[in-house]
C-alpha positions in Angstrom: 120.6 53.1 111.9 120.2 54.5 115.6 117.0 53.3 117.2 115.7 54.2 120.2 113.4 52.6 122.8 112.2 54.7 125.0 114.9 56.8 125.0 117.9 54.4 124.9 120.1 54.1 122.2 119.2 50.2 120.3 123.5 49.4 119.3 123.6 48.9 116.2 126.4 47.2 115.3 127.6 47.9 112.1 128.7 51.4 114.0 130.7 49.7 116.8 134.1 50.0 114.2 133.9 53.4 113.6 133.3 54.1 117.7 135.9 52.0 118.3 138.7 53.6 115.8 137.2 57.1 117.5 137.8 55.9 120.8 141.7 54.1 120.1 143.2 58.0 119.0 142.2 59.4 122.6 146.1 58.5 123.7 146.0 60.9 126.6 142.8 60.7 129.5 141.7 62.5 131.6 142.3 62.3 135.6 140.4 64.4 137.9 137.4 62.9 139.8 133.9 64.7 139.2 131.0 63.1 141.2 128.4 65.4 139.4 128.3 66.7 136.0 125.8 67.9 133.4 124.0 66.2 131.5 125.9 67.5 128.3 128.9 66.6 129.5 128.6 62.8 129.4 128.4 61.3 126.4 127.1 57.7 125.1 128.9 55.5 122.9 126.0 52.7 122.7 128.0 50.5 120.3 129.8 49.9 122.2 129.0 50.4 126.0 125.6 49.0 125.8 125.2 45.7 125.7 121.4 45.0 126.2 121.3 44.7 122.5 118.4 41.8 122.1 117.2 42.5 126.0 116.1 45.7 124.4 115.8 45.7 120.5 113.6 42.3 121.2 111.9 43.0 123.4 109.7 45.7 123.0 108.1 47.9 126.1 110.8 46.6 128.5 112.8 49.6 127.7 110.0 51.8 128.5 108.3 50.4 130.8 112.4 51.1 133.0 112.8 54.7 131.4 109.1 55.2 132.9 109.7 53.1 136.7 113.0 55.6 137.4 111.3 58.3 136.6 108.8 57.8 139.5 111.6 57.9 141.5 112.0 60.9 140.0 109.5 62.4 140.8 109.8 61.1 144.2 112.5 63.1 145.0 114.4 60.2 144.8 117.9 59.9 144.7 119.6 57.4 141.1 122.5 55.5 141.4 125.2 57.2 140.0 125.7 56.9 135.9 129.4 54.9 136.1 131.8 57.4 133.5 135.2 56.6 132.1 137.3 59.3 130.0 138.3 59.0 126.3 140.8 61.5 126.1 139.2 64.4 127.3 135.7 63.5 127.2 133.8 61.6 129.7 132.0 58.4 128.2 129.3 56.4 129.9 129.8 53.0 130.4 127.1 52.4 132.9 123.4 53.3 133.5 121.8 54.6 130.1 118.3 54.1 131.2 119.1 56.4 134.6 120.2 58.6 132.0 117.4 58.2 129.5 115.3 58.9 132.8 117.2 62.4 133.6 116.8 63.4 130.2 112.7 62.3 130.2 112.0 64.7 133.2 114.4 67.9 131.5 116.5 67.6 134.4 118.5 70.9 134.4 121.1 69.9 137.2 124.5 68.0 137.7 123.7 64.1 138.1 125.4 61.8 140.8 128.6 60.2 138.4 131.4 57.3 139.3 134.2 58.0 137.7 136.6 55.1 137.2 140.2 55.4 135.8 142.7 53.1 134.3 146.3 53.3 132.8 145.5 51.2 129.6 145.0 52.6 126.3 143.9 51.5 122.8 142.3 48.0 122.3 142.9 47.4 126.2 141.6 50.5 127.4 138.0 49.5 125.4 137.9 46.5 126.7 138.3 47.3 130.3 135.4 50.1 130.0 133.5 47.0 127.8 134.1 45.1 131.5 133.4 48.0 133.2 129.6 48.8 131.1 128.5 44.8 132.5 129.3 45.3 136.3 125.7 44.6 137.9 126.6 45.9 141.4 123.5 48.8 141.3 119.9 48.8 141.7 117.0 49.2 139.2 119.2 47.2 136.2 117.7 46.1 132.9 118.1 42.0 132.5 120.7 41.0 129.9 119.9 38.2 127.0 121.8 35.3 127.1 122.7 36.8 123.5 123.8 39.5 124.7 125.8 38.6 128.1 127.5 35.9 125.0 128.6 38.9 122.0 129.9 40.7 125.0 132.0 38.1 126.1 132.9 38.1 121.9 134.3 41.3 121.8 136.2 41.4 125.0 137.5 38.4 123.8 138.4 40.1 120.1 139.5 43.3 121.8 141.7 41.6 125.4 143.0 39.0 123.4 144.7 36.8 127.0 145.4 40.4 128.7 141.9 38.5 130.9 142.0 35.5 132.3 139.3 33.2 130.9 137.8 33.3 134.7 137.9 36.9 134.7 136.8 37.4 131.1 133.2 34.5 132.5 132.9 36.3 135.6 132.3 39.4 133.9 130.1 38.6 131.2 128.4 35.8 133.3 128.8 33.1 130.8 130.3 29.8 131.0 134.5 29.4 131.2 134.4 27.0 128.6 132.3 29.2 126.4 135.1 32.4 126.4 137.4 28.9 125.9 136.1 28.2 122.5 135.9 31.8 121.8 139.8 32.3 122.2 139.9 29.2 119.6 136.9 30.9 117.2 139.5 33.8 117.0 142.2 32.1 116.7 141.1 30.8 113.8 139.4 33.0 112.5 142.7 35.3 112.2 144.2 32.8 110.7 141.6 32.5 107.9 142.6 36.7 107.5 139.1 38.2 109.4 140.4 41.9 110.9 139.9 42.9 114.1 136.3 45.3 112.5 135.3 42.2 111.0 135.3 39.9 113.9 133.9 42.6 115.8 130.5 43.1 114.1 130.1 39.5 113.6 129.3 38.8 117.4 129.6 35.4 118.7 126.7 33.3 117.1 127.6 34.7 113.4 131.5 34.2 114.5 130.8 30.5 114.7 129.0 30.2 111.7 131.6 32.6 110.0 134.4 30.0 111.1 132.2 27.1 109.9 131.4 28.5 106.1 135.7 29.2 106.2 136.2 25.2 106.7 133.7 24.0 104.7 135.1 25.9 101.8 138.3 25.1 102.7 138.7 21.8 103.8 139.7 22.8 107.4 142.5 23.9 106.6 143.9 27.4 106.6 146.8 27.0 104.0 144.4 25.5 101.7 141.7 29.0 101.8 145.2 30.7 101.5 145.8 29.5 98.7 142.3 30.4 97.5 142.5 33.9 98.7 145.7 33.5 96.5 144.4 32.4 93.5 141.2 35.1 93.6 144.1 38.0 94.0 146.1 37.0 91.2 142.7 37.5 89.3 142.0 41.0 90.7 145.7 41.7 90.0 145.5 40.7 86.4 144.5 44.0 84.8 147.5 45.7 87.0 150.4 43.0 85.6 149.0 43.6 82.2 150.6 47.1 82.4 154.1 45.6 83.0 154.7 47.2 86.3 158.2 47.1 87.8 158.8 45.0 90.6 159.8 48.6 92.4 156.9 50.3 90.6 154.5 47.6 92.0 156.1 47.5 95.3 156.3 51.5 95.7 151.9 51.9 94.7 151.3 48.6 97.5 153.4 50.9 99.7 150.9 53.9 99.3 147.8 51.7 99.6 149.0 50.3 102.6 152.2 51.4 104.4 154.0 48.3 105.9 152.8 45.6 103.7 155.9 45.5 101.3 158.0 45.0 104.7 155.2 42.5 105.6 155.3 40.2 102.6 159.2 40.1 103.0 159.1 39.1 105.9 156.1 36.2 105.3 158.7 35.4 102.9 162.1 35.0 104.9 159.4 32.7 107.3 158.6 30.3 104.6 161.8 30.2 103.5 162.8 29.2 106.8 160.1 26.8 107.1 161.0 25.0 103.8 164.7 24.8 104.6 163.4 22.4 108.1 161.6 19.8 105.8 
């Protein structure tokens, strides 16, 4: 469900995975540098690039008031700061200036507006992390402040996407969170991945829920990822029982798994080989 506050979308965290998957598909990006664009040429991916979630959702009236103040600036004939845009494929996406864009729309602005395109050679997850970083820049005027939870969630998303591509201090500076918090985020990401939590779910969690998820996993397993693996294996074995009762051959089972998830058979072979090596070292 999409909710608007003062013409600005409140990011729906459950939509982030879909948005990320769509943007990841773009591998060739624009290199031109327009200084003005029509409103219809600027796309919004608020699920990723609007970091002010709780700042809007849990502060009724703040967003509307901010848009109204910017609208008064437009009525006086004064210019608003350029909105920041980046390209994914052939399209321009807004990464900073959501309230300014909402103000133009509320004023039924029909002329091109000032834009500031930013370019990068990055692609995939690294490009998304870079764009999230741009969305957190706080260099302009008339900004709506972010809540502490929004800043932490933004840092969490950057940590999930960028891994070690950004230093802890870089993430800390961009998101205005403590370096020690970024270090804790890296630790939690690593541990949750060991428990089998994949990227889409990691991103949806947010920082507060990620900490709770890790605690739940550790409580269930006594704190070890190997115990969790064994528990998951037992659960999967029960779910596979109806399939195994049809007595498929090994090749048939492998073909079925490969059809369901291409590459999984090779991953299984590599995992078994690694386990055999570990056993040989004992």
